[in-house]
Backbone atoms as SQL, in Angstrom:
CREATE TABLE atoms (id INTEGER PRIMARY KEY, chain TEXT, resi INTEGER, resn TEXT, atom TEXT, x REAL, y REAL, z REAL);
INSERT INTO atoms VALUES
  (1, 'A', 1, 'UNK', 'N', 44.730, -106.961, -80.465),
  (2, 'A', 1, 'UNK', 'CA', 45.943, -106.489, -79.800),
  (3, 'A', 1, 'UNK', 'C', 46.100, -105.081, -79.634),
  (4, 'A', 2, 'UNK', 'N', 46.370, -104.488, -78.456),
  (5, 'A', 2, 'UNK', 'CA', 46.337, -102.855, -78.196),
  (6, 'A', 2, 'UNK', 'C', 47.900, -103.043, -77.646),
  (7, 'A', 3, 'UNK', 'N', 48.667, -101.829, -78.313),
  (8, 'A', 3, 'UNK', 'CA', 49.989, -101.617, -78.081),
  (9, 'A', 3, 'UNK', 'C', 49.899, -100.208, -77.558),
  (10, 'A', 4, 'UNK', 'N', 50.661, -99.910, -76.269),
  (11, 'A', 4, 'UNK', 'CA', 50.889, -98.583, -75.624),
  (12, 'A', 4, 'UNK', 'C', 52.192, -98.034, -75.914),
  (13, 'A', 5, 'UNK', 'N', 52.394, -96.928, -76.457),
  (14, 'A', 5, 'UNK', 'CA', 53.446, -96.183, -76.471),
  (15, 'A', 5, 'UNK', 'C', 53.976, -95.161, -75.397),
  (16, 'A', 6, 'UNK', 'N', 54.832, -95.331, -74.802),
  (17, 'A', 6, 'UNK', 'CA', 55.232, -94.399, -73.743),
  (18, 'A', 6, 'UNK', 'C', 56.080, -93.170, -74.602),
  (19, 'A', 7, 'UNK', 'N', 55.406, -91.989, -74.185),
  (20, 'A', 7, 'UNK', 'CA', 55.955, -90.756, -74.714),
  (21, 'A', 7, 'UNK', 'C', 57.500, -90.679, -74.099),
  (22, 'A', 8, 'UNK', 'N', 58.191, -90.274, -75.032),
  (23, 'A', 8, 'UNK', 'CA', 59.851, -89.983, -74.793),
  (24, 'A', 8, 'UNK', 'C', 59.952, -88.583, -74.028),
  (25, 'A', 9, 'UNK', 'N', 60.630, -88.716, -72.694),
  (26, 'A', 9, 'UNK', 'CA', 60.965, -87.242, -72.378),
  (27, 'A', 9, 'UNK', 'C', 62.333, -86.765, -73.216),
  (28, 'A', 10, 'UNK', 'N', 61.994, -85.360, -73.220),
  (29, 'A', 10, 'UNK', 'CA', 62.740, -84.614, -74.692),
  (30, 'A', 10, 'UNK', 'C', 63.094, -83.277, -73.773),
  (31, 'A', 11, 'UNK', 'N', 64.111, -82.673, -74.352),
  (32, 'A', 11, 'UNK', 'CA', 64.418, -81.318, -73.611),
  (33, 'A', 11, 'UNK', 'C', 64.720, -80.496, -74.753),
  (34, 'A', 12, 'UNK', 'N', 63.940, -79.047, -74.512),
  (35, 'A', 12, 'UNK', 'CA', 63.882, -78.105, -75.675),
  (36, 'A', 12, 'UNK', 'C', 65.028, -76.980, -74.698),
  (37, 'A', 13, 'UNK', 'N', 65.900, -76.679, -75.615),
  (38, 'A', 13, 'UNK', 'CA', 66.800, -75.249, -75.208),
  (39, 'A', 13, 'UNK', 'C', 66.379, -74.094, -75.694),
  (40, 'A', 14, 'UNK', 'N', 66.113, -72.929, -75.132),
  (41, 'A', 14, 'UNK', 'CA', 65.903, -71.783, -75.736),
  (42, 'A', 14, 'UNK', 'C', 66.885, -70.862, -75.722),
  (43, 'A', 15, 'UNK', 'N', 67.350, -70.644, -77.081),
  (44, 'A', 15, 'UNK', 'CA', 68.400, -69.826, -77.281),
  (45, 'A', 15, 'UNK', 'C', 67.929, -68.336, -77.737),
  (46, 'A', 16, 'UNK', 'N', 68.608, -67.294, -77.538),
  (47, 'A', 16, 'UNK', 'CA', 69.591, -67.169, -76.286),
  (48, 'A', 16, 'UNK', 'C', 68.756, -67.155, -74.885),
  (49, 'A', 17, 'UNK', 'N', 69.884, -67.225, -73.840),
  (50, 'A', 17, 'UNK', 'CA', 69.188, -67.386, -72.578),
  (51, 'A', 17, 'UNK', 'C', 69.816, -68.812, -72.170),
  (52, 'A', 18, 'UNK', 'N', 69.640, -69.685, -72.987),
  (53, 'A', 18, 'UNK', 'CA', 69.932, -71.436, -72.455),
  (54, 'A', 18, 'UNK', 'C', 68.770, -71.795, -71.232),
  (55, 'A', 19, 'UNK', 'N', 67.680, -71.345, -71.441),
  (56, 'A', 19, 'UNK', 'CA', 66.648, -71.662, -70.866),
  (57, 'A', 19, 'UNK', 'C', 66.407, -73.198, -71.187),
  (58, 'A', 20, 'UNK', 'N', 66.064, -74.067, -70.303),
  (59, 'A', 20, 'UNK', 'CA', 65.596, -75.173, -70.717),
  (60, 'A', 20, 'UNK', 'C', 64.363, -75.676, -70.342),
  (61, 'A', 21, 'UNK', 'N', 63.469, -76.688, -71.245),
  (62, 'A', 21, 'UNK', 'CA', 62.339, -77.178, -70.869),
  (63, 'A', 21, 'UNK', 'C', 62.319, -78.608, -70.897),
  (64, 'A', 22, 'UNK', 'N', 61.374, -79.494, -70.116),
  (65, 'A', 22, 'UNK', 'CA', 61.385, -80.738, -70.277),
  (66, 'A', 22, 'UNK', 'C', 59.705, -80.788, -71.131),
  (67, 'A', 23, 'UNK', 'N', 59.947, -81.840, -72.075),
  (68, 'A', 23, 'UNK', 'CA', 58.732, -81.979, -72.721),
  (69, 'A', 23, 'UNK', 'C', 58.970, -83.351, -73.306),
  (70, 'A', 24, 'UNK', 'N', 57.465, -83.737, -73.895),
  (71, 'A', 24, 'UNK', 'CA', 57.351, -85.140, -74.225),
  (72, 'A', 24, 'UNK', 'C', 57.061, -85.224, -75.520),
  (73, 'A', 25, 'UNK', 'N', 57.376, -86.369, -76.375),
  (74, 'A', 25, 'UNK', 'CA', 57.365, -86.489, -77.682),
  (75, 'A', 25, 'UNK', 'C', 56.037, -86.268, -77.780),
  (76, 'A', 26, 'UNK', 'N', 55.525, -85.148, -79.206),
  (77, 'A', 26, 'UNK', 'CA', 54.091, -84.979, -79.570),
  (78, 'A', 26, 'UNK', 'C', 53.584, -83.778, -78.812),
  (79, 'A', 27, 'UNK', 'N', 54.305, -83.076, -77.831),
  (80, 'A', 27, 'UNK', 'CA', 53.831, -82.108, -77.091),
  (81, 'A', 27, 'UNK', 'C', 54.202, -80.820, -78.270),
  (82, 'A', 28, 'UNK', 'N', 53.108, -79.670, -77.867),
  (83, 'A', 28, 'UNK', 'CA', 52.906, -78.729, -78.595),
  (84, 'A', 28, 'UNK', 'C', 53.913, -77.598, -78.312),
  (85, 'A', 29, 'UNK', 'N', 54.941, -77.331, -78.973),
  (86, 'A', 29, 'UNK', 'CA', 55.885, -76.402, -78.586),
  (87, 'A', 29, 'UNK', 'C', 55.596, -75.055, -77.812),
  (88, 'A', 30, 'UNK', 'N', 54.481, -74.253, -78.260),
  (89, 'A', 30, 'UNK', 'CA', 54.267, -73.112, -77.867),
  (90, 'A', 30, 'UNK', 'C', 53.197, -73.342, -76.476),
  (91, 'A', 31, 'UNK', 'N', 52.423, -74.136, -76.696),
  (92, 'A', 31, 'UNK', 'CA', 51.522, -74.468, -75.471),
  (93, 'A', 31, 'UNK', 'C', 52.514, -75.202, -74.249),
  (94, 'A', 32, 'UNK', 'N', 53.183, -76.002, -74.349),
  (95, 'A', 32, 'UNK', 'CA', 54.249, -76.199, -73.466),
  (96, 'A', 32, 'UNK', 'C', 55.047, -75.290, -72.940),
  (97, 'A', 33, 'UNK', 'N', 55.804, -74.405, -73.881),
  (98, 'A', 33, 'UNK', 'CA', 56.384, -73.205, -73.271),
  (99, 'A', 33, 'UNK', 'C', 55.744, -72.363, -72.364),
  (100, 'A', 34, 'UNK', 'N', 54.478, -72.111, -72.735),
  (101, 'A', 34, 'UNK', 'CA', 53.389, -71.285, -72.070),
  (102, 'A', 34, 'UNK', 'C', 53.347, -71.861, -70.671),
  (103, 'A', 35, 'UNK', 'N', 53.100, -73.167, -70.795),
  (104, 'A', 35, 'UNK', 'CA', 52.537, -74.040, -69.490),
  (105, 'A', 35, 'UNK', 'C', 53.831, -73.723, -68.560),
  (106, 'A', 36, 'UNK', 'N', 55.141, -73.782, -68.896),
  (107, 'A', 36, 'UNK', 'CA', 56.254, -73.748, -68.196),
  (108, 'A', 36, 'UNK', 'C', 56.715, -72.121, -67.726),
  (109, 'A', 37, 'UNK', 'N', 55.499, -71.159, -68.244),
  (110, 'A', 37, 'UNK', 'CA', 55.712, -69.919, -67.533),
  (111, 'A', 37, 'UNK', 'C', 56.739, -68.931, -68.358),
  (112, 'A', 38, 'UNK', 'N', 56.972, -69.430, -69.834),
  (113, 'A', 38, 'UNK', 'CA', 57.810, -68.978, -70.815),
  (114, 'A', 38, 'UNK', 'C', 57.096, -67.884, -71.401),
  (115, 'A', 39, 'UNK', 'N', 57.411, -66.365, -71.358),
  (116, 'A', 39, 'UNK', 'CA', 57.073, -65.482, -71.995),
  (117, 'A', 39, 'UNK', 'C', 57.271, -65.505, -73.711),
  (118, 'A', 40, 'UNK', 'N', 56.590, -66.368, -74.370),
  (119, 'A', 40, 'UNK', 'CA', 56.929, -66.585, -75.838),
  (120, 'A', 40, 'UNK', 'C', 55.892, -65.893, -76.326),
  (121, 'A', 41, 'UNK', 'N', 56.331, -65.163, -77.532),
  (122, 'A', 41, 'UNK', 'CA', 55.357, -64.069, -77.931),
  (123, 'A', 41, 'UNK', 'C', 54.402, -64.824, -78.834),
  (124, 'A', 42, 'UNK', 'N', 52.850, -64.508, -78.909),
  (125, 'A', 42, 'UNK', 'CA', 52.150, -65.245, -79.657),
  (126, 'A', 42, 'UNK', 'C', 50.741, -64.494, -79.886),
  (127, 'A', 43, 'UNK', 'N', 49.755, -64.567, -80.478),
  (128, 'A', 43, 'UNK', 'CA', 48.378, -63.875, -80.899),
  (129, 'A', 43, 'UNK', 'C', 47.518, -64.928, -81.021),
  (130, 'A', 44, 'UNK', 'N', 47.646, -65.359, -82.035),
  (131, 'A', 44, 'UNK', 'CA', 46.235, -66.281, -82.562),
  (132, 'A', 44, 'UNK', 'C', 46.320, -67.680, -82.238),
  (133, 'A', 45, 'UNK', 'N', 47.752, -68.441, -82.076),
  (134, 'A', 45, 'UNK', 'CA', 47.690, -69.939, -81.840),
  (135, 'A', 45, 'UNK', 'C', 47.096, -70.620, -82.605),
  (136, 'A', 46, 'UNK', 'N', 46.830, -70.328, -83.921),
  (137, 'A', 46, 'UNK', 'CA', 46.112, -71.315, -84.720),
  (138, 'A', 46, 'UNK', 'C', 47.007, -71.175, -86.148),
  (139, 'A', 47, 'UNK', 'N', 48.240, -70.654, -85.910),
  (140, 'A', 47, 'UNK', 'CA', 49.171, -70.669, -87.296),
  (141, 'A', 47, 'UNK', 'C', 48.904, -69.480, -88.561),
  (142, 'A', 48, 'UNK', 'N', 48.294, -68.465, -88.081),
  (143, 'A', 48, 'UNK', 'CA', 47.795, -67.745, -89.144),
  (144, 'A', 48, 'UNK', 'C', 48.489, -66.210, -88.579),
  (145, 'A', 49, 'UNK', 'N', 49.282, -65.922, -87.743),
  (146, 'A', 49, 'UNK', 'CA', 49.775, -64.502, -87.714),
  (147, 'A', 49, 'UNK', 'C', 51.238, -64.465, -87.865),
  (148, 'A', 50, 'UNK', 'N', 51.908, -65.595, -87.235),
  (149, 'A', 50, 'UNK', 'CA', 53.460, -65.905, -87.670),
  (150, 'A', 50, 'UNK', 'C', 54.224, -64.932, -86.371),
  (151, 'A', 51, 'UNK', 'N', 53.277, -64.496, -85.313),
  (152, 'A', 51, 'UNK', 'CA', 54.185, -63.898, -84.282),
  (153, 'A', 51, 'UNK', 'C', 54.810, -64.732, -83.302),
  (154, 'A', 52, 'UNK', 'N', 54.708, -66.275, -83.182),
  (155, 'A', 52, 'UNK', 'CA', 55.325, -67.387, -82.559),
  (156, 'A', 52, 'UNK', 'C', 56.621, -68.081, -83.242),
  (157, 'A', 53, 'UNK', 'N', 56.720, -67.098, -84.122),
  (158, 'A', 53, 'UNK', 'CA', 57.726, -68.171, -85.177),
  (159, 'A', 53, 'UNK', 'C', 59.224, -67.939, -84.348),
  (160, 'A', 54, 'UNK', 'N', 59.913, -69.024, -84.561),
  (161, 'A', 54, 'UNK', 'CA', 61.243, -69.156, -84.051),
  (162, 'A', 54, 'UNK', 'C', 62.045, -69.782, -84.898),
  (163, 'A', 55, 'UNK', 'N', 63.390, -69.794, -84.683),
  (164, 'A', 55, 'UNK', 'CA', 64.289, -70.754, -85.631),
  (165, 'A', 55, 'UNK', 'C', 64.556, -71.779, -84.935),
  (166, 'A', 56, 'UNK', 'N', 64.643, -72.790, -85.591),
  (167, 'A', 56, 'UNK', 'CA', 64.950, -74.462, -85.474),
  (168, 'A', 56, 'UNK', 'C', 66.313, -74.577, -85.592),
  (169, 'A', 57, 'UNK', 'N', 67.357, -74.422, -84.474),
  (170, 'A', 57, 'UNK', 'CA', 68.499, -74.665, -84.879),
  (171, 'A', 57, 'UNK', 'C', 69.176, -76.145, -84.978),
  (172, 'A', 58, 'UNK', 'N', 68.260, -76.818, -83.955),
  (173, 'A', 58, 'UNK', 'CA', 68.666, -78.322, -84.135),
  (174, 'A', 58, 'UNK', 'C', 67.483, -79.142, -83.699),
  (175, 'A', 59, 'UNK', 'N', 67.152, -80.289, -84.267),
  (176, 'A', 59, 'UNK', 'CA', 66.319, -81.209, -83.834),
  (177, 'A', 59, 'UNK', 'C', 65.189, -81.491, -84.843),
  (178, 'A', 60, 'UNK', 'N', 63.981, -82.157, -84.401),
  (179, 'A', 60, 'UNK', 'CA', 63.047, -82.089, -85.532),
  (180, 'A', 60, 'UNK', 'C', 61.733, -82.074, -84.898),
  (181, 'A', 61, 'UNK', 'N', 60.688, -81.039, -85.463),
  (182, 'A', 61, 'UNK', 'CA', 59.257, -81.085, -85.147),
  (183, 'A', 61, 'UNK', 'C', 58.544, -81.908, -86.134),
  (184, 'A', 62, 'UNK', 'N', 57.223, -81.869, -85.620),
  (185, 'A', 62, 'UNK', 'CA', 56.235, -82.277, -86.835),
  (186, 'A', 62, 'UNK', 'C', 55.000, -81.098, -87.014),
  (187, 'A', 63, 'UNK', 'N', 55.333, -80.532, -88.281),
  (188, 'A', 63, 'UNK', 'CA', 54.518, -79.525, -88.441),
  (189, 'A', 63, 'UNK', 'C', 52.995, -80.005, -88.445),
  (190, 'A', 64, 'UNK', 'N', 52.037, -79.111, -87.689),
  (191, 'A', 64, 'UNK', 'CA', 50.666, -79.367, -87.994),
  (192, 'A', 64, 'UNK', 'C', 50.071, -78.654, -89.112),
  (193, 'A', 65, 'UNK', 'N', 50.503, -77.824, -89.726),
  (194, 'A', 65, 'UNK', 'CA', 50.071, -77.186, -90.845),
  (195, 'A', 65, 'UNK', 'C', 51.237, -76.901, -91.759),
  (196, 'A', 66, 'UNK', 'N', 50.927, -76.395, -93.098),
  (197, 'A', 66, 'UNK', 'CA', 52.096, -76.093, -93.931),
  (198, 'A', 66, 'UNK', 'C', 52.357, -74.502, -93.667),
  (199, 'A', 67, 'UNK', 'N', 53.793, -74.247, -93.165),
  (200, 'A', 67, 'UNK', 'CA', 54.370, -73.169, -92.778),
  (201, 'A', 67, 'UNK', 'C', 54.279, -72.036, -93.894),
  (202, 'A', 68, 'UNK', 'N', 54.224, -72.476, -95.287),
  (203, 'A', 68, 'UNK', 'CA', 54.588, -71.843, -96.237),
  (204, 'A', 68, 'UNK', 'C', 53.280, -70.627, -96.474),
  (205, 'A', 69, 'UNK', 'N', 52.149, -71.224, -95.961),
  (206, 'A', 69, 'UNK', 'CA', 50.878, -70.045, -95.854),
  (207, 'A', 69, 'UNK', 'C', 51.296, -68.851, -95.027),
  (208, 'A', 70, 'UNK', 'N', 52.125, -69.077, -94.117),
  (209, 'A', 70, 'UNK', 'CA', 52.502, -67.550, -92.896),
  (210, 'A', 70, 'UNK', 'C', 53.917, -67.057, -93.145),
  (211, 'A', 71, 'UNK', 'N', 54.968, -67.974, -93.438),
  (212, 'A', 71, 'UNK', 'CA', 56.360, -67.700, -93.444),
  (213, 'A', 71, 'UNK', 'C', 56.685, -67.453, -94.716),
  (214, 'A', 72, 'UNK', 'N', 57.424, -66.676, -95.122),
  (215, 'A', 72, 'UNK', 'CA', 58.233, -66.381, -96.470),
  (216, 'A', 72, 'UNK', 'C', 59.240, -67.274, -96.796),
  (217, 'A', 73, 'UNK', 'N', 59.847, -67.477, -98.223),
  (218, 'A', 73, 'UNK', 'CA', 60.885, -68.347, -98.471),
  (219, 'A', 73, 'UNK', 'C', 61.950, -68.504, -97.672),
  (220, 'A', 74, 'UNK', 'N', 62.453, -66.941, -97.612),
  (221, 'A', 74, 'UNK', 'CA', 63.422, -66.827, -96.853),
  (222, 'A', 74, 'UNK', 'C', 63.646, -67.182, -95.461),
  (223, 'A', 75, 'UNK', 'N', 62.139, -67.080, -94.538),
  (224, 'A', 75, 'UNK', 'CA', 62.391, -67.670, -93.397),
  (225, 'A', 75, 'UNK', 'C', 62.343, -69.146, -93.300),
  (226, 'A', 76, 'UNK', 'N', 61.408, -69.464, -94.246),
  (227, 'A', 76, 'UNK', 'CA', 61.606, -70.810, -94.062),
  (228, 'A', 76, 'UNK', 'C', 63.081, -71.751, -94.499),
  (229, 'A', 77, 'UNK', 'N', 63.760, -70.925, -95.497),
  (230, 'A', 77, 'UNK', 'CA', 65.073, -71.692, -95.655),
  (231, 'A', 77, 'UNK', 'C', 66.046, -71.560, -94.582),
  (232, 'A', 78, 'UNK', 'N', 65.665, -70.244, -93.815),
  (233, 'A', 78, 'UNK', 'CA', 66.689, -69.940, -92.800),
  (234, 'A', 78, 'UNK', 'C', 66.386, -71.115, -91.547),
  (235, 'A', 79, 'UNK', 'N', 65.115, -71.751, -91.472),
  (236, 'A', 79, 'UNK', 'CA', 64.887, -72.591, -90.472),
  (237, 'A', 79, 'UNK', 'C', 63.884, -72.166, -89.530),
  (238, 'A', 80, 'UNK', 'N', 62.877, -71.152, -89.983),
  (239, 'A', 80, 'UNK', 'CA', 61.820, -70.502, -88.879),
  (240, 'A', 80, 'UNK', 'C', 60.843, -71.920, -88.931),
  (241, 'A', 81, 'UNK', 'N', 60.222, -71.995, -87.989),
  (242, 'A', 81, 'UNK', 'CA', 58.872, -72.714, -87.698),
  (243, 'A', 81, 'UNK', 'C', 57.869, -71.860, -87.109),
  (244, 'A', 82, 'UNK', 'N', 56.499, -72.216, -86.954),
  (245, 'A', 82, 'UNK', 'CA', 55.426, -72.026, -85.901),
  (246, 'A', 82, 'UNK', 'C', 55.506, -72.557, -84.819),
  (247, 'A', 83, 'UNK', 'N', 55.574, -72.013, -83.639),
  (248, 'A', 83, 'UNK', 'CA', 55.862, -72.691, -82.488),
  (249, 'A', 83, 'UNK', 'C', 54.463, -73.158, -82.138),
  (250, 'A', 84, 'UNK', 'N', 53.362, -72.738, -82.636),
  (251, 'A', 84, 'UNK', 'CA', 51.709, -72.832, -82.092),
  (252, 'A', 84, 'UNK', 'C', 51.428, -74.145, -82.761),
  (253, 'A', 85, 'UNK', 'N', 51.893, -74.484, -84.232),
  (254, 'A', 85, 'UNK', 'CA', 51.984, -75.408, -84.626),
  (255, 'A', 85, 'UNK', 'C', 53.045, -76.477, -85.095),
  (256, 'A', 86, 'UNK', 'N', 53.785, -76.674, -83.930),
  (257, 'A', 86, 'UNK', 'CA', 54.812, -77.645, -83.986),
  (258, 'A', 86, 'UNK', 'C', 54.806, -78.463, -82.943),
  (259, 'A', 87, 'UNK', 'N', 54.659, -80.041, -83.182),
  (260, 'A', 87, 'UNK', 'CA', 54.661, -80.788, -82.264),
  (261, 'A', 87, 'UNK', 'C', 56.343, -81.152, -82.074),
  (262, 'A', 88, 'UNK', 'N', 56.880, -81.464, -80.976),
  (263, 'A', 88, 'UNK', 'CA', 58.099, -81.823, -80.577),
  (264, 'A', 88, 'UNK', 'C', 58.281, -83.422, -80.976),
  (265, 'A', 89, 'UNK', 'N', 59.520, -83.598, -81.752),
  (266, 'A', 89, 'UNK', 'CA', 59.804, -85.038, -82.169),
  (267, 'A', 89, 'UNK', 'C', 60.991, -85.642, -81.437),
  (268, 'A', 90, 'UNK', 'N', 62.103, -84.605, -81.420),
  (269, 'A', 90, 'UNK', 'CA', 63.373, -84.989, -80.901),
  (270, 'A', 90, 'UNK', 'C', 63.832, -84.019, -79.837),
  (271, 'A', 91, 'UNK', 'N', 64.757, -83.874, -78.968),
  (272, 'A', 91, 'UNK', 'CA', 65.210, -82.807, -78.529),
  (273, 'A', 91, 'UNK', 'C', 65.433, -81.618, -79.454),
  (274, 'A', 92, 'UNK', 'N', 65.546, -80.377, -78.751),
  (275, 'A', 92, 'UNK', 'CA', 65.422, -79.315, -79.801),
  (276, 'A', 92, 'UNK', 'C', 66.313, -77.944, -79.509),
  (277, 'A', 93, 'UNK', 'N', 67.005, -77.452, -80.102),
  (278, 'A', 93, 'UNK', 'CA', 67.048, -75.987, -79.792),
  (279, 'A', 93, 'UNK', 'C', 66.476, -74.917, -80.681),
  (280, 'A', 94, 'UNK', 'N', 65.848, -74.144, -80.035),
  (281, 'A', 94, 'UNK', 'CA', 65.462, -73.099, -81.076),
  (282, 'A', 94, 'UNK', 'C', 65.836, -71.860, -80.289),
  (283, 'A', 95, 'UNK', 'N', 65.732, -70.843, -81.472),
  (284, 'A', 95, 'UNK', 'CA', 66.054, -69.390, -80.985),
  (285, 'A', 95, 'UNK', 'C', 64.833, -68.714, -80.900),
  (286, 'A', 96, 'UNK', 'N', 64.663, -68.048, -79.978),
  (287, 'A', 96, 'UNK', 'CA', 63.506, -67.078, -80.179),
  (288, 'A', 96, 'UNK', 'C', 63.939, -65.776, -79.274),
  (289, 'A', 97, 'UNK', 'N', 63.167, -64.756, -79.564),
  (290, 'A', 97, 'UNK', 'CA', 63.217, -63.395, -78.587),
  (291, 'A', 97, 'UNK', 'C', 62.044, -63.580, -77.936),
  (292, 'A', 98, 'UNK', 'N', 61.945, -63.773, -76.463),
  (293, 'A', 98, 'UNK', 'CA', 61.008, -63.836, -75.563),
  (294, 'A', 98, 'UNK', 'C', 60.534, -62.225, -75.371),
  (295, 'A', 99, 'UNK', 'N', 59.139, -62.488, -74.929),
  (296, 'A', 99, 'UNK', 'CA', 58.493, -60.985, -74.505),
  (297, 'A', 99, 'UNK', 'C', 59.060, -60.513, -73.091),
  (298, 'A', 100, 'UNK', 'N', 59.607, -59.262, -73.195),
  (299, 'A', 100, 'UNK', 'CA', 60.232, -58.900, -71.887),
  (300, 'A', 100, 'UNK', 'C', 59.315, -58.267, -70.901),
  (301, 'A', 101, 'UNK', 'N', 57.837, -58.621, -70.797),
  (302, 'A', 101, 'UNK', 'CA', 56.932, -57.864, -70.221),
  (303, 'A', 101, 'UNK', 'C', 57.106, -58.575, -68.504),
  (304, 'A', 102, 'UNK', 'N', 56.404, -57.864, -67.748),
  (305, 'A', 102, 'UNK', 'CA', 56.515, -58.704, -66.232),
  (306, 'A', 102, 'UNK', 'C', 55.034, -59.185, -65.980);
């Protein structure tokens, strides 16, 4: 027997600025934001530099790596995650400072 699961439609709200993205369960946060034209800061995309970090205000993600290797204890306690290594599980509200280049 083969069971297929339909990915659920989710919404990610970027704060400040109130931009909203439509994603699917399991989508990578950074890749999806970039696909939507969001100017999210990043360098490595592999979870080693910390440039894509953002603060998870509400919702749940599935971390693809141990964030402790990049983020310090204060950042982890404050709810920071690495967008490049975060799969979306629920609707999210994240706080991120976007790049301002054109």
